[in-house]
C-alpha positions as CSV (number, residue, x, y, z in Angstrom):
1,M,22.2,-15.3,23.3
2,L,19.0,-17.0,24.2
3,T,17.0,-15.5,27.0
4,G,14.7,-17.7,29.1
5,R,11.2,-16.2,30.0
6,L,8.3,-17.5,32.0
7,F,5.4,-16.9,29.8
8,G,1.8,-18.3,30.1
9,G,3.0,-20.7,33.0
10,S,5.8,-22.4,31.0
11,L,9.4,-21.7,30.3
12,E,9.8,-20.4,26.7
13,L,12.7,-18.9,24.6
14,G,12.8,-15.3,23.4
15,G,15.2,-13.3,21.3
16,V,15.9,-15.8,18.6
17,V,16.4,-14.1,15.1
18,P,16.3,-16.4,12.0
19,G,19.8,-17.2,10.9
20,R,21.1,-16.3,14.4
21,G,20.0,-19.2,16.6
22,P,18.2,-22.6,16.7
23,E,14.8,-23.0,15.0
24,M,11.7,-22.9,17.3
25,S,8.6,-24.8,17.3
26,I,5.3,-24.1,19.1
27,R,3.4,-26.0,21.5
28,A,-0.3,-25.1,21.1
29,R,-1.9,-24.0,24.2
30,S,-5.3,-22.5,25.3
31,Y,-5.9,-19.2,27.0
32,Q,-9.7,-19.5,27.1
33,R,-9.6,-18.9,31.0
34,I,-8.3,-15.8,32.4
35,P,-6.7,-16.3,35.9
36,M,-9.3,-15.3,38.6
37,R,-6.8,-13.0,40.3
38,T,-6.1,-11.3,37.0
39,V,-10.0,-10.8,36.4
40,L,-10.6,-9.4,39.8
41,T,-7.6,-7.1,39.8
42,A,-8.4,-5.8,36.2
43,W,-11.9,-4.9,36.8
44,A,-11.1,-3.3,40.3
45,A,-8.4,-1.1,38.7
46,C,-10.5,-0.4,35.5
47,P,-14.2,-0.6,36.4
48,K,-15.3,0.7,33.0
49,G,-12.9,-1.6,31.1
50,T,-10.1,-0.7,28.6
51,P,-10.0,-1.4,24.8
52,A,-7.9,-4.5,25.4
53,M,-10.4,-5.8,28.1
54,L,-13.5,-5.1,26.1
55,M,-12.1,-6.7,23.1
56,R,-11.2,-9.8,25.1
57,D,-14.7,-10.0,26.6
58,R,-16.5,-9.7,23.4
59,L,-14.2,-11.7,21.0
60,D,-12.6,-14.2,23.7
61,V,-9.3,-15.4,22.2
62,V,-8.7,-13.6,18.9
63,F,-5.6,-15.4,17.9
64,E,-5.2,-19.2,18.4
65,D,-1.8,-20.9,18.3
66,D,-2.9,-23.4,15.7
67,E,-3.6,-20.8,13.2
68,F,0.0,-19.9,12.8
69,A,1.4,-23.5,13.3
70,D,2.9,-23.5,9.8
71,L,5.1,-20.6,10.6
72,Y,7.1,-22.6,12.8
73,P,9.0,-25.9,12.3
74,K,7.3,-29.1,13.9
75,D,10.4,-29.9,15.9
76,G,13.1,-27.8,17.8
77,R,12.9,-26.0,21.0
78,A,9.5,-24.7,22.2
79,G,8.8,-20.9,21.1
80,L,6.5,-18.3,22.5
81,S,2.8,-18.6,21.8
82,P,2.3,-17.0,18.3
83,G,-1.4,-16.1,19.1
84,Q,-0.3,-14.1,22.0
85,L,2.5,-12.5,20.1
86,A,-0.1,-11.5,17.3
87,L,-2.3,-9.9,20.0
88,V,0.5,-8.1,21.6
89,S,1.6,-6.8,18.2
90,V,-1.8,-5.5,17.6
91,L,-2.2,-3.7,21.0
92,Q,1.3,-2.4,20.4
93,F,0.2,-0.6,17.1
94,A,-3.0,0.5,18.6
95,E,-0.9,2.6,21.1
96,N,2.0,3.3,18.7
97,L,4.5,1.7,21.1
98,S,8.0,0.5,20.3
99,D,8.9,-3.2,20.9
100,R,10.6,-2.4,24.2
101,A,7.6,-0.4,25.5
102,A,5.2,-3.2,24.4
103,A,7.2,-5.8,26.0
104,N,7.1,-3.8,29.3
105,A,3.3,-3.3,28.8
106,V,3.0,-7.1,28.9
107,R,4.9,-7.1,32.1
108,T,3.2,-4.2,33.8
109,R,-0.2,-3.5,32.4
110,I,-3.1,-5.3,34.1
111,D,-5.4,-4.9,31.2
112,W,-3.0,-6.3,28.8
113,K,-2.4,-9.4,31.1
114,Y,-6.2,-9.7,31.2
115,A,-6.3,-9.6,27.2
116,L,-3.6,-12.1,27.1
117,G,-5.0,-14.5,29.9
118,L,-1.8,-14.1,31.9
119,E,-1.2,-14.3,35.6
120,L,-0.3,-11.1,37.4
121,D,3.2,-12.3,38.2
122,D,4.0,-13.3,34.6
123,S,7.3,-11.7,33.7
124,G,6.7,-11.5,29.9
125,F,9.3,-11.9,27.4
126,D,12.3,-10.1,25.8
127,H,11.3,-7.2,23.3
128,S,13.4,-8.8,20.5
129,V,10.8,-11.7,20.1
130,L,8.4,-9.1,18.5
131,C,10.9,-8.4,15.8
132,E,11.4,-12.0,15.1
133,F,7.7,-12.7,15.1
134,R,7.0,-9.9,12.4
135,A,9.9,-11.4,10.3
136,R,7.9,-14.6,10.2
137,L,4.7,-12.7,9.2
138,A,6.6,-11.0,6.5
139,Q,7.2,-14.5,4.9
140,D,4.7,-15.5,2.0
141,N,2.2,-12.8,3.0
142,A,1.5,-14.4,6.5
143,A,0.4,-11.1,7.8
144,D,-2.8,-11.3,5.8
145,R,-3.7,-14.3,7.9
146,L,-3.9,-12.1,11.0
147,L,-6.7,-10.0,9.4
148,Q,-8.5,-12.9,8.1
149,V,-8.7,-14.4,11.6
150,M,-9.8,-11.2,13.0
151,L,-12.5,-10.9,10.5
152,H,-13.6,-14.4,11.2
153,R,-14.0,-13.6,15.0
154,L,-15.9,-10.6,14.3
155,T,-18.3,-12.4,11.9
156,E,-18.9,-14.9,14.7
157,A,-19.5,-12.3,17.1
158,G,-22.1,-10.7,14.9
159,L,-20.1,-7.4,14.4
160,L,-19.5,-7.9,10.6
161,K,-21.4,-9.3,7.8
162,S,-21.2,-9.6,4.0
163,G,-23.1,-7.4,1.7
164,G,-23.8,-3.9,2.9
165,R,-21.5,-1.0,1.7
166,Q,-17.7,-0.6,1.8
167,R,-15.3,2.1,0.7
168,T,-11.6,2.2,-0.3
169,D,-9.0,4.9,-0.5
170,A,-5.1,5.0,-0.6
171,S,-2.5,7.0,1.1
172,H,1.2,7.6,0.5
173,V,3.8,6.1,2.9
174,L,7.4,7.4,3.2
175,A,10.3,5.0,3.3
176,A,12.4,4.5,6.4
177,V,15.5,5.8,4.6
178,R,17.3,9.0,4.0
179,T,16.1,11.1,1.1
180,L,18.9,11.0,-1.5
181,S,19.7,13.0,-4.6
182,R,20.8,11.1,-7.7
183,L,24.4,12.0,-6.9
184,E,24.1,11.0,-3.4
185,L,22.3,7.6,-4.4
186,V,25.2,6.5,-6.6
187,G,27.9,7.6,-4.2
188,E,26.1,5.9,-1.2
189,S,25.5,2.8,-3.3
190,L,29.2,2.5,-4.0
191,R,30.2,3.2,-0.3
192,A,27.7,0.5,0.9
193,A,29.2,-2.0,-1.7
194,L,32.8,-1.2,-0.5
195,E,31.8,-1.6,3.0
196,Q,30.4,-5.0,2.5
197,L,33.3,-6.2,0.4
198,A,35.6,-4.9,3.1
199,Q,33.8,-7.4,5.4
200,A,33.6,-10.0,3.1
201,D,37.1,-10.2,1.6
202,P,39.4,-7.4,2.6
203,D,42.4,-9.0,1.0
204,W,40.7,-9.0,-2.4
205,L,39.4,-5.4,-2.2
206,L,42.6,-3.7,-0.9
207,P,44.5,-3.7,-4.2
208,L,41.7,-1.9,-5.8
209,V,41.5,1.0,-3.3
210,E,42.8,4.4,-4.6
211,P,44.3,6.8,-2.2
212,E,41.3,9.3,-2.4
213,W,38.8,6.7,-1.7
214,D,39.1,6.8,2.0
215,K,38.2,10.5,1.9
216,R,35.4,10.0,-0.6
217,Y,33.7,6.9,0.5
218,G,35.1,6.7,4.1
219,R,31.8,8.0,5.7
220,K,28.2,8.7,4.8
221,I,27.8,10.4,1.4
222,E,26.3,13.9,1.9
223,I,26.5,16.3,-1.0
224,G,25.3,20.0,-0.9
225,K,25.9,22.5,-3.7
226,V,28.5,21.2,-6.2
227,P,30.8,24.0,-7.6
228,G,30.6,24.4,-11.3
229,G,26.9,23.9,-11.6
230,K,25.5,21.2,-14.0
231,A,29.0,20.5,-15.3
232,G,30.3,20.1,-11.8
233,V,27.6,17.6,-11.0
234,T,28.3,15.6,-14.1
235,A,32.1,15.6,-13.6
236,L,31.5,14.2,-9.8
237,A,29.0,11.6,-11.1
238,E,31.3,10.3,-13.7
239,A,34.1,10.2,-11.1
240,F,31.8,8.0,-9.0
241,G,30.8,6.1,-12.1
242,R,34.5,5.3,-12.9
243,D,35.2,4.1,-9.3
244,G,32.1,1.9,-9.2
245,H,32.8,0.5,-12.7
246,K,36.3,-0.5,-11.4
247,V,34.9,-2.5,-8.6
248,L,32.2,-4.1,-10.7
249,A,34.8,-5.1,-13.6
250,A,36.9,-6.7,-10.8
251,A,34.0,-8.5,-9.1
252,W,33.1,-10.0,-12.5
253,A,36.5,-10.8,-13.7
254,A,37.2,-14.5,-14.4
255,D,39.6,-15.0,-11.4
256,A,37.3,-13.2,-8.9
257,P,35.5,-15.3,-6.1
258,P,32.0,-15.9,-7.3
259,R,30.6,-15.3,-3.8
260,L,31.4,-11.6,-4.2
261,R,29.1,-11.2,-7.1
262,A,26.3,-12.6,-4.9
263,L,26.6,-10.0,-2.2
264,A,23.4,-8.0,-1.9
265,Q,25.1,-4.4,-2.0
266,V,27.3,-5.4,-5.0
267,E,24.2,-6.5,-7.0
268,I,22.5,-3.3,-5.9
269,L,25.6,-1.3,-7.1
270,R,25.3,-3.0,-10.5
271,Q,21.7,-2.2,-10.9
272,V,22.2,1.5,-9.9
273,W,25.0,1.8,-12.5
274,V,22.6,0.4,-15.1
275,H,20.0,2.9,-14.1
276,H,22.2,6.0,-14.1
277,Y,24.9,5.6,-16.5
278,F,25.5,4.5,-20.1
279,W,28.2,3.9,-22.5
280,D,28.6,6.3,-25.5
281,T,29.7,5.6,-28.9
282,R,33.4,6.0,-27.8
283,R,33.0,3.4,-25.0
284,R,33.2,6.2,-22.4
285,L,31.0,5.8,-19.2
286,R,28.5,8.7,-19.2
287,W,26.0,10.2,-16.6
288,R,22.3,9.9,-17.7
289,D,20.2,13.0,-18.1
290,G,17.1,13.0,-16.0
291,H,14.8,12.5,-19.0
292,A,16.7,9.3,-20.0
293,L,16.3,7.4,-16.8
294,P,14.3,4.2,-16.5
295,P,10.7,4.4,-15.3
296,A,10.3,5.1,-11.6
297,S,8.7,1.6,-11.2
298,L,12.0,-0.1,-12.3
299,R,14.6,2.1,-10.4
300,F,14.9,2.6,-6.6
301,D,15.9,5.6,-4.5
302,S,18.1,4.0,-1.8
303,P,20.6,1.2,-1.7
304,Y,19.2,0.2,1.6
305,D,15.6,-0.2,0.6
306,T,15.3,-1.3,-3.1
307,D,11.4,-1.5,-2.8
308,A,11.2,2.3,-2.1
309,H,10.2,4.1,-5.4
310,Y,9.8,7.6,-6.4
311,C,6.2,8.8,-7.3
312,V,4.3,12.0,-7.7
313,K,0.5,12.3,-7.3
314,R,-0.8,15.9,-7.9
315,D,1.2,18.0,-5.5
316,T,2.5,15.2,-3.5
317,A,5.9,13.7,-4.3
318,W,7.6,11.0,-2.2
319,S,9.7,8.0,-2.1
320,G,8.4,4.8,-0.6
321,Y,5.1,2.9,-0.8
322,R,1.3,3.2,-1.3
323,T,-1.3,1.6,1.0
324,H,-4.9,1.0,0.4
325,F,-7.5,0.5,3.2
326,T,-11.0,-0.9,2.7
327,E,-13.7,-0.7,5.5
328,T,-17.3,-1.3,5.8
329,C,-19.6,1.6,6.3
330,T,-22.9,-0.1,7.4
331,S,-25.0,2.0,9.6
332,D,-26.0,-0.6,12.2
333,L,-22.5,-2.1,12.7
334,P,-19.1,-0.8,13.6
335,E,-16.9,0.4,10.8
336,V,-14.3,-2.5,10.4
337,G,-11.3,-2.6,8.2
338,V,-11.7,-5.8,5.9
339,H,-8.7,-5.3,3.5
340,V,-5.2,-3.8,3.5
341,A,-3.0,-3.8,0.4
342,T,0.6,-2.4,0.1
343,T,2.5,-1.6,-3.1
344,I,5.4,0.2,-4.4
345,A,4.6,3.9,-4.9
346,P,4.2,4.0,-8.7
347,V,1.4,1.3,-8.6
348,Q,-1.8,3.2,-9.7
349,D,-4.9,2.8,-7.6
350,G,-6.9,1.5,-10.5
351,E,-4.6,-1.7,-10.7
352,L,-5.8,-2.8,-7.2
353,T,-9.6,-2.7,-7.7
354,A,-10.0,-6.3,-9.1
355,Q,-7.5,-7.7,-6.5
356,I,-9.5,-6.1,-3.7
357,H,-12.7,-7.7,-4.9
358,D,-11.1,-11.0,-5.5
359,D,-9.6,-11.0,-2.0
360,L,-12.8,-10.1,-0.4
361,A,-14.6,-13.0,-2.3
362,Q,-12.2,-15.4,-0.8
363,V,-13.0,-14.4,2.9
364,G,-16.7,-14.1,2.1
365,L,-17.1,-10.3,2.6
366,I,-18.1,-9.2,-0.9
367,P,-20.1,-5.9,-0.5
368,A,-23.2,-4.9,-2.4
369,E,-21.9,-1.5,-3.1
370,H,-18.2,-0.3,-3.1
371,A,-17.6,3.4,-2.9
372,V,-14.3,4.6,-4.4
373,D,-12.8,7.7,-5.9
374,A,-12.0,8.3,-9.6
375,A,-8.5,6.6,-9.5
376,Y,-10.0,3.1,-8.8
377,I,-12.8,3.2,-11.3
378,S,-13.4,2.8,-15.0
379,P,-16.2,1.3,-17.2
380,A,-14.2,-1.9,-17.4
381,Q,-13.8,-2.1,-13.7
382,I,-17.4,-1.4,-13.2
383,E,-18.5,-4.0,-15.7
384,R,-16.1,-6.7,-14.2
385,A,-17.3,-5.9,-10.5
386,R,-20.9,-6.5,-11.5
387,R,-20.3,-9.5,-13.7
388,V,-17.8,-11.5,-11.5
389,H,-19.0,-10.4,-7.9
390,G,-22.2,-8.7,-8.3
391,I,-20.8,-5.5,-6.8
392,T,-22.2,-2.1,-7.6
393,L,-18.9,0.0,-8.0
394,L,-19.8,3.5,-7.0
395,G,-17.6,6.3,-8.0
396,P,-17.0,9.2,-10.7
397,V,-15.9,8.2,-14.0
398,V,-13.6,10.4,-15.9
399,P,-15.5,13.3,-17.5
400,D,-15.5,14.2,-21.1
401,H,-12.4,16.5,-21.5
402,S,-13.2,17.6,-25.1
403,H,-13.6,21.1,-25.8
404,Q,-17.2,20.7,-26.8
405,A,-18.1,19.2,-23.4
406,K,-16.1,21.8,-21.5
407,S,-17.6,24.8,-23.3
408,G,-21.1,23.4,-22.8
409,A,-22.3,24.9,-26.1
410,G,-20.9,22.4,-28.7
411,F,-21.7,18.7,-29.5
412,D,-19.9,16.5,-27.3
413,K,-19.8,12.5,-27.4
414,A,-23.1,12.2,-25.8
415,A,-24.9,14.0,-28.5
416,F,-24.2,11.4,-31.1
417,T,-26.4,8.2,-31.4
418,V,-24.3,5.0,-31.9
419,D,-25.9,2.1,-33.7
420,W,-23.7,-0.8,-32.5
421,D,-25.5,-3.4,-34.6
422,H,-24.8,-1.7,-37.8
423,Q,-21.4,-0.2,-36.7
424,R,-22.2,3.3,-37.4
425,A,-23.1,6.7,-35.6
426,S,-25.2,9.6,-36.4
427,C,-24.5,13.2,-35.6
428,P,-27.1,15.7,-34.1
429,Q,-27.8,16.7,-37.8
430,G,-28.8,13.2,-38.7
431,N,-25.8,12.4,-41.0
432,L,-24.3,8.9,-40.7
433,S,-20.7,8.0,-40.2
434,R,-18.6,6.5,-43.0
435,E,-15.8,4.9,-41.2
436,W,-15.7,2.4,-38.3
437,R,-12.4,0.7,-37.5
438,P,-10.4,-0.4,-34.4
439,L,-7.9,2.0,-32.7
440,H,-5.2,1.4,-30.4
441,I,-3.8,4.2,-28.2
442,N,-1.4,4.0,-25.3
443,G,-2.1,0.2,-24.7
444,H,-5.8,0.7,-24.8
445,D,-8.5,-0.5,-27.4
446,Y,-11.1,1.9,-29.0
447,I,-13.4,2.2,-31.8
448,Q,-12.7,5.2,-34.1
449,V,-15.7,6.7,-36.0
450,K,-15.3,9.2,-38.8
451,F,-17.9,11.1,-40.6
452,D,-17.8,12.0,-44.3
453,K,-15.5,15.0,-44.9
454,T,-17.5,16.6,-47.6
455,T,-20.7,16.5,-45.5
456,C,-18.9,17.9,-42.5
457,L,-17.4,20.8,-44.4
458,A,-20.8,21.8,-45.6
459,C,-22.4,21.5,-42.3
460,P,-24.1,24.7,-41.0
461,V,-23.3,23.9,-37.3
462,R,-19.7,22.8,-37.9
463,P,-18.2,25.3,-35.4
464,Q,-20.1,23.7,-32.7
465,C,-18.9,20.3,-33.6
466,T,-15.2,20.5,-34.4
467,N,-12.1,22.9,-34.5
468,A,-10.4,21.0,-37.4
469,V,-9.7,23.3,-40.3
470,S,-10.4,20.7,-43.0
471,G,-11.0,17.3,-41.4
472,P,-14.2,15.7,-40.6
473,R,-15.6,15.0,-37.0
474,A,-14.2,11.9,-35.5
475,L,-15.2,10.0,-32.2
476,A,-13.2,7.6,-30.2
477,L,-15.5,5.0,-28.5
478,L,-14.9,2.2,-26.0
479,P,-14.5,-1.1,-27.8
480,T,-17.9,-2.6,-26.7
481,R,-21.4,-1.4,-26.4
482,E,-21.7,-2.4,-22.7
483,L,-18.7,-0.3,-21.8
484,H,-19.6,2.7,-23.8
485,E,-23.3,2.6,-22.3
486,I,-21.7,2.3,-18.7
487,K,-19.5,5.3,-19.2
488,Q,-22.3,7.4,-20.8
489,Q,-24.9,6.5,-18.1
490,N,-22.4,7.0,-15.1
491,R,-21.5,10.4,-16.5
492,L,-25.2,11.3,-16.4
493,D,-25.9,9.8,-13.0
494,Q,-23.1,11.4,-11.1
495,H,-24.6,14.8,-11.6
496,T,-27.8,13.8,-9.8
497,K,-28.5,14.5,-6.1
498,D,-29.3,10.9,-5.4
499,W,-26.0,9.8,-6.7
500,Q,-24.2,12.3,-4.8
501,R,-26.1,11.5,-1.7
502,R,-24.9,7.8,-2.0
503,Y,-21.4,8.7,-2.8
504,A,-21.0,11.0,0.1
505,I,-20.3,8.1,2.3
506,R,-16.9,7.6,0.7
507,A,-15.4,10.6,2.4
508,G,-15.5,8.6,5.7
509,I,-12.3,6.6,4.6
510,E,-10.5,9.9,4.7
511,A,-11.1,9.9,8.4
512,T,-9.8,6.4,8.7
513,L,-6.5,7.3,7.0
514,S,-6.2,10.3,9.2
515,Q,-6.6,8.3,12.3
516,N,-4.1,5.7,11.3
517,V,-1.4,8.4,10.4
518,R,-2.1,10.3,13.7
519,T,-2.4,7.4,16.1
520,C,-0.4,4.5,14.5
521,G,2.4,6.5,12.4
522,L,1.1,5.4,9.0
523,R,2.7,8.1,7.2
524,R,6.3,6.6,7.5
525,T,7.1,2.9,7.5
526,R,9.0,1.6,10.5
527,Y,10.7,-1.0,8.4
528,R,12.6,-1.5,5.1
529,G,11.2,-3.6,2.4
530,L,7.8,-4.2,1.0
531,P,7.0,-7.4,2.9
532,R,7.8,-5.8,6.3
533,T,6.0,-2.6,5.5
534,H,3.0,-4.7,4.5
535,V,3.0,-6.2,7.9
536,Q,3.1,-2.9,9.6
537,H,0.1,-1.8,7.4
538,V,-1.9,-5.0,8.5
539,L,-1.2,-4.5,12.1
540,T,-2.1,-0.7,11.7
541,G,-5.5,-2.0,10.2
542,L,-6.0,-4.4,12.9
543,A,-5.1,-1.7,15.6
544,C,-7.8,0.6,14.0
545,N,-10.3,-2.3,14.2
546,V,-9.7,-2.7,17.9
547,T,-10.4,1.1,18.6
548,R,-13.4,1.1,16.5
549,I,-14.8,-2.2,18.0
550,T,-14.3,-1.1,21.5
551,E,-15.8,2.2,21.0
552,W,-18.9,0.6,19.6
553,I,-19.1,-2.1,22.4
554,A,-18.8,0.6,25.0
555,D,-21.7,2.7,23.5
556,P,-23.3,1.4,20.2
557,T,-25.9,4.3,20.2
558,R,-23.2,7.1,20.2
559,P,-22.9,8.8,16.8
560,R,-19.6,8.1,15.0
561,R,-18.9,11.7,14.3
562,A,-20.9,14.3,16.3
563,P,-22.0,17.3,14.2
564,S,-20.8,20.8,15.1
565,H,-23.2,23.1,16.8
566,F,-23.4,25.3,13.8
567,H,-24.2,22.3,11.4
568,A,-26.9,21.1,13.9
569,L,-28.4,24.6,13.9
570,C,-28.5,24.7,10.2
571,T,-30.0,21.2,9.9
572,A,-32.7,22.0,12.4
573,A,-33.5,25.4,10.6
574,D,-34.1,23.3,7.2
């Protein structure tokens, strides 16, 4: 049902979800002038201002309707102002409010009315409009436009500029679904498919139902300890497998309605069965062992969010997503988030480095120096950042893990001189290599260098060079001279005090992630699916920007992080 609301001085429509009501169009309006009564009341009630008021005064109208016109059809009934809905969404995340609480804040909060340019008696809108607006932002990565618009406003206001220094880090995000074991996953996937089939075509499904199915699949699947140990788990899993195969075989039969195969939960059921079952040589459906499963990037952990994947990073294991935040860290300006990326959990951090640089180049915010941790950096990434964008990528490259380097007494790779022009290397004893050939390991290209076996066996310092019983010393080099020299130089630099002083600034991004977790609920996504989760992360980044900017506007001279009394005492003593 449509609900009429007076918003911004004209009658608008709220509570229309795509697919449940008529399409809405927008009528671009300007909110440059704040009603005088709102101005007087807001400053009388809040003489020092609030974040919403300070942001409005410094940035004026952050989001204009015209910037979101393509999200709405050109005809149809007039919809709410997308510019104002965008600002409400940002303020909502800044205070970690629910949709209902945010809609109430628009009706009751004077400072929000000031930021939105509303009359004091404006009745706002129905809270369901915010959900519908986020659904539009989830289409074609439209949420990134919110960040781009804010960055443009900040640049115009002199609070952001290109060059300078930036830093990036990632954090894990838990999916908004129940954690399921493999056994619960297959059972719940079958239950969800049966539920959807019962709604779509009960007459088709009824002949397939067996007497025990109601007890087995009639309610949420929750499985504790299964009697019989591993054999009992396998027997129950294969019982689920036979039931699911019966449904899938019937759905793909020639006389089955084709629309049943197109149901979302039926397709999810098919994929889950491919992931967790196989046919043995006697054509019997079998339960896969854990080591025989597809990679985590290909299988999902819940039938209700197929974008949620399992991942392990050091001591942390989770099912969900991974988010990457990039912010400025220039001393004379506020620290502002300039890039937000969201991926499925198994995507490694290093796969985002080039994308982050390319995206920053599109909005004209390329840094002069970009500080990252070891997961984002490699010699190839350093070379590309410098060659394509002129960025100095600052971070620790992977150290030499050979036993010679770890012992500190042997001849590691740095002890050898490489002659790239003549394709040979010389050892610390002055002996030249005899073999230089390409090498391919785990999808990566290297150059393998080997020395003469006879010379190596007779070498007086052989114990310091290799542990091989009878083989010669061999080296694996990066495929080009430039990459090899970048790697060796960075390994030397990162032990110097100057490099460590420059790199210390990267730690500040940890505070940003902590702030977003504590104040905006970043640790667990509110929504299901990668597009909607990315919308949440973009709004979280914008909310963090609002907090940082308004704090800087209120007192630009205040130190960002006041030192402890003990640290100040030690610093003064030095």
